[in-house]
matplotlib code that plots the C-alpha trace (Angstrom):
import matplotlib.pyplot as plt

x = [9.8, 6.6, 5.3, 3.7, 3.1, 6.2, 8.0, 10.2, 9.2, 10.0, 7.1, 7.8, 11.5, 11.4, 11.2, 7.9, 6.6, 3.6, 1.2, -1.8, -2.9, -6.5, -7.4, -5.4, -4.8, -1.7, -1.6, 1.8, 3.4, 6.1, 9.2, 7.3, 4.4, 1.9, -0.4, -1.5, -3.5, -1.8, -1.8, 0.9, 2.2, 2.8, 5.4, 8.7, 10.0, 13.2, 13.7, 11.5, 12.1, 10.4, 10.1, 7.5, 8.7, 11.0, 14.5, 17.1, 19.4, 22.9, 25.7, 27.1, 30.6, 33.4, 34.8, 37.6, 35.2, 33.0, 35.9, 37.0, 33.5, 33.5, 36.8, 35.5, 32.4, 34.4, 32.1, 29.9, 26.4, 24.6, 21.3, 20.4, 20.8, 24.3, 25.2, 24.1, 26.2, 29.2, 29.1, 27.8, 28.8, 25.3, 21.8, 19.8, 16.8, 19.1, 21.7, 19.1, 17.8, 21.4, 22.1, 18.9, 20.2, 23.5, 21.7, 19.5, 22.7, 23.7, 27.4, 29.2, 26.4, 23.4, 20.5, 17.3, 16.1, 14.1, 16.8, 20.5, 23.2, 26.4, 29.3, 29.8, 32.9, 35.7, 35.2, 31.5, 32.4, 35.1, 32.8, 30.0, 32.3, 33.9, 30.5, 29.5, 32.7, 32.0, 28.4, 29.6, 32.3, 29.6, 27.3, 30.2, 31.1, 27.5, 27.3, 30.5, 29.1, 25.9, 27.9, 30.0, 26.8, 25.4, 28.5, 29.1, 32.5, 32.0, 35.0, 35.7, 35.3, 31.7, 30.6, 29.6, 27.4, 25.8, 24.5, 21.3, 20.7, 21.6, 19.1, 16.4, 17.7, 17.3, 13.8, 15.0, 14.2, 11.6, 13.5, 16.8, 17.8, 20.4, 17.8, 15.5, 18.2, 18.9, 15.2, 14.7, 11.8, 13.1, 12.0, 14.1, 14.5, 15.5, 18.1, 19.4, 19.7, 21.6, 24.1, 24.7, 25.2, 27.7, 29.5, 29.1, 27.1, 27.4, 24.8, 26.8, 27.6, 24.5, 21.3, 19.1, 16.1, 17.4, 17.4, 14.2, 12.6, 14.5, 15.9, 18.6, 20.9, 23.3, 20.9, 22.1, 20.8, 19.9, 22.1, 21.0, 20.6, 22.3, 20.4, 18.7, 19.2, 15.6, 14.3, 14.0, 12.9, 15.9, 15.0, 18.6, 18.2, 15.9, 17.9, 16.5, 17.3, 17.6, 17.0, 17.7, 19.5, 23.2, 24.0, 21.6, 23.2, 20.3, 18.6, 15.6, 13.7, 14.3, 12.2, 12.3, 10.0, 9.2, 8.1, 7.4, 4.8, 3.9, 4.8, 6.2, 8.5, 9.0, 11.7, 11.9, 14.7, 13.9, 15.0, 11.9, 13.9, 15.8, 13.3, 11.0, 7.7, 7.8, 11.6, 13.9, 14.8, 11.2, 10.1, 13.1, 12.1, 8.5, 9.6, 11.8, 9.0, 11.2, 14.7, 15.5, 17.0, 18.3, 20.5, 23.4, 23.0, 21.0, 19.9, 18.6, 15.6, 17.5, 21.2, 23.4, 24.7, 21.2, 21.7, 24.8, 23.1, 19.7, 20.3, 19.5, 22.6, 25.1, 26.0, 26.3, 22.9, 20.4, 17.5, 14.2, 10.5, 9.2, 5.9, 4.9, 2.3, 0.0, -1.0, -3.9, -4.8, -6.9, -3.9, -5.3, -2.6, -3.0, -0.6, -0.1, 3.0, 4.4, 7.6, 10.8, 13.5, 17.1, 17.7, 20.5, 20.3, 22.1, 22.2, 21.3, 20.9, 18.1, 20.2, 21.5, 17.9, 16.8, 18.9, 17.6, 14.0, 14.7, 16.0, 13.8, 14.0, 12.8, 9.9, 7.3, 8.1, 7.7, 4.4, 3.0, 3.9, 2.5, -0.8, -0.9, -0.2, -3.0, -5.3, -4.4, -5.1, -8.5, -9.2, -8.5, -5.1, -3.5, -0.4, 1.4, 4.6, 6.2, 9.9, 11.8, 15.4, 17.9, 19.9, 23.2, 25.3, 28.9, 29.4, 33.2, 33.7, 30.9, 29.3, 25.7, 24.6, 21.1, 20.3, 17.0, 15.4, 14.4, 11.0, 12.6, 10.6, 12.8, 11.8, 8.2, 8.6, 10.0, 7.4, 4.6, 6.1, 6.3, 2.7, 1.6, 3.3, 1.5, -1.9, -1.5, -0.4, -3.3, -5.8, -4.2, -4.6, -8.2, -9.0, -7.4, -8.8, -5.2, -4.9, -2.4, -1.3, -3.3, -2.6, -5.8, -6.3, -9.6, -10.4, -9.0, -11.3, -10.9, -11.9, -9.8, -6.5, -4.6, -1.4, 0.0, 2.4, -0.1, -2.9, -0.8, 0.3, -3.3, -4.1, -1.3, -2.8, -6.1, -4.8, -5.5, -2.9, -2.8, -3.2, -2.7, -5.5, -5.9, -9.2, -8.8, -9.9, -9.2, -6.0, -7.3, -4.0, -2.7, -6.0, -5.8, -8.1, -6.9, -3.2, -0.5, 3.1, 5.4, 8.4, 10.6, 11.0, 14.6, 13.4, 9.7, 8.2, 4.7, 6.4, 8.3, 5.2, 3.4, 6.4, 6.2, 2.5, 3.0, 5.9, 3.6, 1.0, 3.5, 4.8, 1.3, 1.8, -0.8, -1.0, -1.1, -4.6, -6.1, -5.8, -2.1, -1.3, -3.3, -1.2, 2.0, 0.8, -0.3, 3.3, 5.0, 2.8, 3.3, 7.0, 7.2, 5.2, 7.6, 10.5, 8.9, 8.3, 11.9, 13.1, 11.0, 12.2, 15.9, 15.5, 14.1, 16.8, 19.6, 18.0, 18.1, 21.7, 22.5, 20.9, 22.5, 26.0, 26.0, 28.9, 26.4, 22.6, 21.1, 19.2, 17.1, 13.7, 10.5, 7.1, 4.0, 1.8, -0.9, -2.3, -4.2, -4.2, -2.5, 0.8, 1.6, 3.2, 6.3, 8.0, 11.7, 12.1, 15.9, 15.5, 12.0, 11.4, 8.4, 8.2, 5.6, 6.0, 3.9, 4.5, 1.4, 2.1, -0.8, 0.7, -1.0, -0.4, 2.4, 4.4, 8.2, 10.2, 13.7, 13.9, 16.7, 17.1, 17.8, 17.7, 17.8, 17.4, 17.8, 17.1, 13.6, 13.1, 12.3, 13.5, 12.9, 12.9, 12.3, 11.1, 13.6, 12.5, 12.7, 10.0, 8.2, 6.8, 7.0, 8.9, 8.2, 10.2, 8.3]
y = [-65.1, -66.1, -63.6, -65.2, -64.4, -63.2, -62.3, -59.2, -56.8, -53.3, -50.8, -47.2, -47.8, -49.1, -52.5, -54.1, -57.5, -59.3, -60.2, -61.5, -62.3, -62.3, -62.7, -59.9, -57.8, -58.0, -56.7, -55.3, -53.8, -51.2, -50.6, -48.0, -50.4, -48.9, -51.4, -51.0, -53.0, -53.0, -54.7, -57.0, -54.4, -52.0, -54.3, -55.9, -59.2, -58.8, -61.9, -65.0, -64.5, -65.6, -62.1, -61.1, -57.5, -55.5, -56.1, -53.4, -53.3, -54.6, -52.0, -51.0, -52.2, -49.6, -48.2, -50.9, -53.8, -52.2, -51.5, -55.1, -56.3, -54.1, -55.6, -59.2, -58.5, -57.0, -56.7, -59.6, -59.3, -61.4, -61.9, -59.8, -62.7, -63.5, -59.8, -59.8, -62.8, -61.3, -58.1, -59.3, -62.9, -64.1, -63.7, -62.7, -60.3, -57.8, -58.1, -57.9, -54.6, -53.2, -54.5, -52.8, -49.6, -49.9, -50.3, -47.3, -45.2, -46.0, -45.3, -48.7, -50.9, -50.6, -53.0, -54.2, -56.8, -58.7, -58.3, -58.4, -56.4, -55.0, -52.9, -49.3, -48.2, -46.8, -43.4, -43.4, -44.3, -41.7, -38.9, -39.8, -40.0, -36.7, -35.1, -36.7, -35.3, -31.9, -32.0, -33.2, -30.4, -27.8, -29.3, -29.2, -25.6, -24.5, -26.2, -24.5, -21.1, -21.6, -22.4, -19.3, -17.2, -18.8, -18.1, -14.6, -15.6, -15.0, -14.5, -11.9, -14.5, -15.1, -11.7, -13.1, -15.8, -13.3, -11.1, -13.0, -11.8, -8.3, -8.5, -9.2, -6.4, -4.0, -5.4, -6.5, -10.2, -11.9, -15.1, -16.3, -20.0, -19.1, -17.3, -20.3, -22.7, -20.5, -20.6, -16.9, -15.2, -13.4, -9.9, -6.7, -5.7, -9.2, -9.5, -6.0, -7.0, -10.2, -8.3, -5.7, -8.5, -10.2, -6.8, -7.3, -4.0, -1.0, 1.7, 4.4, 2.8, 0.7, 2.8, 0.4, 2.8, 4.4, 1.1, 0.0, 3.1, 2.5, 5.9, 7.0, 9.3, 9.8, 10.5, 11.1, 14.6, 16.0, 18.9, 22.4, 24.7, 28.1, 31.1, 32.9, 36.6, 37.8, 41.2, 41.6, 44.4, 45.8, 45.7, 45.8, 49.3, 47.7, 45.6, 42.2, 39.7, 35.9, 34.8, 31.1, 28.7, 29.4, 26.1, 26.5, 26.5, 26.7, 30.1, 30.2, 33.1, 36.7, 39.5, 43.3, 46.1, 49.1, 51.6, 54.2, 52.0, 50.0, 46.7, 43.6, 42.0, 38.3, 37.3, 33.7, 31.8, 31.4, 28.0, 27.9, 30.4, 27.3, 24.5, 24.0, 22.2, 18.7, 18.8, 16.2, 18.3, 19.2, 15.5, 14.5, 16.9, 15.7, 12.1, 13.2, 15.3, 17.2, 17.7, 15.1, 16.4, 13.4, 13.8, 12.2, 13.7, 16.2, 15.0, 17.9, 17.8, 19.7, 19.5, 20.9, 23.7, 25.1, 26.3, 28.2, 29.8, 30.6, 30.6, 34.2, 36.0, 33.5, 35.9, 39.7, 39.8, 37.0, 36.3, 36.0, 35.7, 38.5, 39.0, 42.5, 42.1, 44.7, 43.8, 46.1, 47.2, 44.0, 41.9, 40.7, 40.0, 40.8, 40.4, 43.8, 43.1, 39.9, 40.1, 38.6, 40.5, 41.0, 41.4, 42.1, 39.9, 39.9, 36.7, 36.6, 33.8, 33.9, 35.3, 38.1, 38.8, 39.5, 42.7, 43.6, 43.3, 45.9, 48.5, 51.4, 51.0, 47.4, 48.1, 48.7, 45.2, 43.7, 45.5, 44.4, 40.7, 40.9, 42.1, 39.2, 36.8, 38.3, 37.8, 34.1, 33.9, 35.4, 32.7, 30.0, 29.0, 26.1, 27.3, 24.3, 25.0, 21.7, 21.1, 20.7, 19.7, 19.6, 16.3, 16.3, 13.1, 13.0, 9.3, 9.3, 11.0, 8.9, 12.1, 12.9, 16.5, 17.1, 20.8, 22.3, 24.8, 28.1, 29.5, 32.9, 36.0, 36.0, 32.4, 33.3, 36.5, 34.6, 31.8, 34.3, 36.3, 33.1, 32.2, 35.7, 35.1, 31.8, 33.2, 36.2, 34.1, 31.7, 34.6, 36.0, 32.7, 32.4, 35.9, 35.2, 31.7, 30.3, 26.6, 26.1, 23.4, 24.6, 23.2, 22.0, 21.0, 20.4, 21.5, 19.5, 17.4, 19.6, 23.3, 24.4, 26.1, 25.2, 26.8, 24.0, 21.3, 18.4, 20.4, 21.1, 17.5, 16.4, 19.1, 17.9, 14.3, 15.7, 17.6, 16.1, 15.6, 18.4, 17.5, 19.1, 20.1, 22.1, 23.4, 26.1, 25.4, 26.1, 25.3, 25.2, 24.7, 28.0, 29.8, 30.8, 30.3, 29.8, 28.9, 27.7, 27.0, 29.1, 29.9, 26.8, 25.9, 24.7, 22.0, 21.3, 20.3, 21.8, 25.2, 24.7, 23.8, 26.9, 29.0, 27.5, 28.4, 31.9, 32.4, 31.3, 33.8, 36.6, 35.8, 35.6, 32.0, 29.3, 28.2, 24.6, 23.1, 21.5, 18.0, 18.6, 19.8, 16.9, 14.5, 16.0, 16.2, 12.5, 11.6, 14.3, 14.3, 10.6, 11.0, 13.9, 12.1, 9.1, 11.5, 13.0, 9.6, 8.6, 11.8, 11.0, 7.3, 8.4, 11.1, 8.5, 6.0, 8.5, 9.6, 6.0, 5.6, 8.7, 7.3, 3.9, 5.4, 7.6, 6.7, 6.6, 6.2, 9.4, 11.4, 14.5, 16.2, 14.5, 16.1, 14.1, 14.8, 12.1, 8.8, 7.2, 3.7, 1.9, 3.5, 7.2, 9.3, 11.4, 14.0, 14.7, 18.4, 18.1, 15.4, 16.1, 12.4, 10.7, 7.4, 5.4, 4.1, 2.3, 5.0, 5.3, 8.1, 10.5, 13.7, 16.2, 16.4, 18.8, 17.8, 17.7, 14.8, 13.3, 10.3, 7.8, 5.8, 2.2, 0.6, 1.9, -0.4, 1.4, -1.9, -2.1, 1.7, 1.1, 2.3, 1.9, 4.7, 4.8, 7.8, 8.7, 9.2, 12.6, 14.9, 11.6, 9.2, 6.0, 4.5, 1.5, 0.2, -0.7]
z = [-9.4, -7.7, -5.2, -2.1, 1.5, 3.4, 0.1, 0.2, -2.6, -3.7, -3.6, -4.8, -4.5, -1.0, 0.7, 1.7, 2.8, 1.3, 4.1, 2.1, -1.4, -2.4, -6.1, -7.8, -4.7, -2.6, 0.9, 1.9, 5.0, 4.5, 6.7, 8.6, 9.4, 6.9, 5.3, 1.7, -0.9, -4.3, -7.6, -8.9, -11.4, -8.5, -6.8, -7.8, -6.4, -4.4, -2.2, -1.4, 2.3, 4.4, 6.0, 8.6, 8.6, 6.3, 7.6, 7.9, 4.8, 5.2, 5.4, 2.0, 1.3, 1.2, -2.0, -2.2, -2.1, -4.7, -6.9, -6.6, -7.4, -10.5, -11.6, -11.0, -13.1, -15.9, -18.9, -18.0, -16.7, -14.1, -12.3, -9.4, -6.9, -8.3, -8.1, -4.4, -3.6, -5.4, -3.5, -0.1, -0.1, 0.5, -1.1, 2.0, 2.4, 4.2, 1.5, -1.3, 0.1, 0.2, -3.3, -4.6, -3.0, -4.8, -8.1, -7.3, -6.8, -10.4, -9.5, -9.7, -11.2, -13.4, -14.0, -12.4, -9.9, -12.6, -15.3, -15.2, -13.5, -15.1, -13.9, -15.1, -16.8, -14.8, -16.5, -15.5, -11.9, -11.6, -13.0, -10.6, -7.6, -8.5, -8.6, -5.3, -3.8, -5.1, -3.8, -0.4, -0.3, -1.1, 1.6, 4.1, 3.1, 3.5, 6.9, 7.9, 6.7, 8.7, 11.8, 11.3, 11.0, 14.1, 16.1, 14.6, 13.2, 9.4, 7.2, 4.5, 1.9, 3.1, 1.8, -1.6, 0.0, 2.3, -0.6, -0.6, 3.0, 1.9, -0.9, 1.7, 3.9, 0.9, 0.3, -3.2, -2.5, -0.3, 0.2, 1.4, 1.7, 4.3, 6.5, 6.0, 7.1, 10.1, 11.1, 10.4, 8.6, 5.5, 6.5, 5.7, 9.3, 10.4, 7.6, 8.6, 12.2, 11.3, 9.1, 11.8, 14.4, 12.1, 11.6, 7.8, 7.9, 10.1, 10.9, 9.1, 5.8, 5.4, 5.6, 3.6, 3.2, 0.0, -1.8, -0.2, -1.8, -5.1, -4.6, -7.1, -5.1, -8.1, -11.0, -14.5, -15.0, -18.5, -19.5, -18.3, -21.3, -21.3, -19.9, -22.8, -23.4, -22.6, -21.5, -17.8, -15.5, -13.6, -9.9, -8.7, -7.1, -4.5, -2.1, -1.6, 1.1, 0.9, 4.5, 5.3, 7.6, 7.9, 6.2, 3.3, -0.1, -2.5, -1.9, -4.1, -2.7, -1.5, -0.2, -0.7, 0.1, -2.1, 0.5, -2.2, -3.9, -0.7, -2.4, -0.9, -3.6, -3.4, -5.9, -6.8, -8.7, -12.3, -13.6, -15.9, -18.1, -19.5, -18.8, -21.7, -21.1, -22.6, -22.8, -21.3, -18.2, -17.4, -17.7, -15.6, -12.8, -13.0, -12.3, -9.4, -7.9, -5.5, -4.1, -1.5, 1.7, 3.5, 6.6, 4.8, 1.3, -0.7, -4.1, -6.2, -8.5, -11.1, -12.1, -9.3, -11.5, -11.6, -8.1, -9.0, -12.0, -10.4, -6.7, -5.5, -4.2, -5.5, -8.3, -8.4, -9.9, -10.3, -12.8, -11.0, -11.4, -9.2, -7.5, -6.5, -3.7, -2.2, 1.4, 2.4, 5.9, 6.5, 5.5, 2.2, -0.4, -4.1, -7.0, -8.5, -10.6, -12.1, -14.1, -15.2, -13.4, -12.5, -8.8, -6.4, -3.4, -0.1, 1.8, 5.6, 8.0, 10.5, 13.3, 11.1, 9.9, 13.5, 13.5, 10.0, 11.3, 13.9, 11.4, 10.6, 6.8, 7.0, 9.4, 6.6, 5.3, 8.7, 9.3, 6.0, 6.5, 10.0, 8.7, 6.4, 9.3, 11.3, 8.2, 8.2, 11.9, 11.4, 8.8, 11.5, 10.2, 11.9, 13.9, 15.0, 17.0, 17.8, 18.2, 14.9, 14.3, 11.5, 11.2, 9.4, 9.0, 8.0, 7.1, 6.7, 10.1, 11.8, 13.1, 13.5, 14.4, 15.6, 16.2, 17.2, 14.9, 16.6, 16.0, 15.3, 14.2, 11.0, 10.2, 10.7, 8.6, 5.6, 5.8, 5.8, 2.9, 0.8, 1.7, 0.7, -2.7, -3.1, -2.1, -4.4, -7.3, -6.8, -6.7, -9.9, -11.6, -10.7, -11.8, -15.2, -15.7, -15.6, -14.6, -11.8, -9.4, -6.3, -2.9, -1.1, 2.5, 4.2, 7.7, 10.5, 12.6, 15.6, 15.6, 18.6, 18.0, 21.2, 22.4, 24.5, 23.2, 23.9, 22.2, 19.1, 19.0, 18.9, 16.3, 14.1, 14.3, 13.2, 10.2, 6.9, 4.2, 1.6, -2.0, -5.4, -7.7, -10.9, -9.4, -6.7, -3.2, 0.5, 2.3, 5.8, 7.5, 6.0, 6.4, 2.7, -0.3, -2.9, -2.5, -4.9, -4.2, -6.3, -4.2, -4.6, -8.3, -7.8, -5.4, -6.0, -9.3, -8.6, -8.1, -11.3, -13.2, -11.9, -13.0, -16.5, -16.6, -15.4, -17.9, -20.7, -19.6, -19.4, -22.9, -24.4, -25.3, -25.2, -21.6, -20.3, -20.1, -17.0, -18.5, -19.4, -15.9, -14.3, -16.3, -15.0, -11.4, -11.5, -11.9, -9.8, -6.7, -5.9, -6.5, -4.1, -1.5, -1.8, -1.4, 1.7, 3.2, 2.5, 4.3, 7.4, 7.4, 7.2, 9.8, 12.2, 11.2, 11.9, 15.2, 16.4, 15.2, 17.1, 20.3, 19.8, 19.5, 22.5, 24.9, 27.7, 27.6, 26.3, 28.8, 28.2, 28.6, 27.6, 27.4, 28.1, 25.1, 24.8, 26.2, 23.3, 25.0, 27.9, 26.7, 27.1, 24.3, 25.0, 22.9, 23.1, 22.1, 21.8, 19.1, 17.8, 18.4, 20.1, 21.9, 23.8, 27.3, 29.9, 32.4, 34.6, 37.1, 37.3, 35.9, 33.6, 29.9, 29.1, 32.2, 31.5, 32.9, 32.4, 30.2, 29.5, 26.3, 27.3, 23.8, 20.3, 17.2, 13.9, 12.1, 13.4, 13.8, 17.5, 20.8, 24.5, 27.1, 30.8, 32.8, 35.4, 39.0, 40.5, 39.3, 38.3, 40.9, 39.0, 36.1, 34.0, 31.1, 28.0]

ax = plt.figure().add_subplot(projection="3d")
ax.plot(x, y, z, "-o")
ax.set_aspect("equal")
plt.show()
């Protein structure tokens, strides 16, 4: 058909009106009022008009009228104008636009404006309508789901659809169409908050941090080989003591004192007796890095039966790698004896060990370890005594226990004995050109060694992270040079690797080279760091769950420890938890006040506290 001014045409599948023709250019105006200059091949004649603007399409007939039109057409075909008249009773611009829309749907009819139009078969029409119904049903179901999410009325059968939000909460996906449709940013903490709000998740059963860290809490351990029958020095005549927390179930160290020879013996569990370097179990432990002590679960670095076999004091006698240490009058520790041993160990908790320390037969041991502690102090060791707690979670019983750890003399005694073993072993390794995994830490940025809580808080902030190196160096925090960790081979890979090396030395075998140990530490150290980070994250999470689930707002003592900016930093000794607040009263650092938790959000790892009036003159909520 001839296209002229005011002709109704189709441009890019939509109606337009020709307003001017100049040579081979056609000026058109679309339904939205846009003006364009196009070529003849870009437009298709629809109706001669005349039309000044694009009219609104006529309403489409209902299904009965369309079915009747299909029946009337039968197998015949007809022009577009006749088709329009058949379905709409008149060939007008409005009807032509509606007829074009029907053709575009390709449900009842097929064809073109410039060609002919035919009716589809009944089978084709039914198939398309069925798909449209299914599509509409899905759209309706999704709209209903979104409404249930918005109103917090989700159903049990919605759980499958909500998995995409769970994947975001676990940080296993960075997108969710549901969250997008809800106008929410697909962030893990936002997804977690939504799931908690909907009661699809609860704080106890859905700690997401394990999966966010890709942590396997149920690893498939390689088999633990049987204990070999090897020659060991019998040290069972010298009573040894494994001193630990009352709830500890993996004792891997014990101390004894040989007064006759003036030797401090530090006996260490000996899993390296069955762990061959390069073997499946050794490589498994390397990739784990360390035992993970989460509040809700302990996941061991080695198979759990390793504790029963090698844990000191769990059997009548225990195999051990024993360090005989001479601590001289100046407190210096040297390794005089190193041997595979068999020991008899009595288990004590710290409270029981307090009585042991006052006994006369144990006094030489206490004196020797105290000399070593003083030696560390003289070497400017960092003694940070900030509140510490143990967090245990019983998920089935919905119970969280947070208990403060006492800075008891027995705890200090054991810690210093273990450090003496690590220092003596490291010196021994250096003297014998024996590569080891040495622990290195540079000096903190501040030289002072404060005694106050705020001072120690600042000092901790200034301490650098310790690292592992196969080259000996200074561990400034401990005041020791060199230093190697050797007292926890059941739960730290670096200790296990050092034991494997010391065993090779004792056996006269070829020892591990620096490059070989570096390769192992390059894998184990990041794994252990990640494990430590997960532990901290979970401890904070469960502390916030504890605060959130108190029957009344938690109240307790808060110590003013720092003011780095407009907010002040407070430490809760009862929980070993710190928070920031815009409290502006002029009180000195170290002042104790009463604080109240007014909000706790485990999903975002955030909380809000207010300082209570009384000993404070002002309180502001953050």
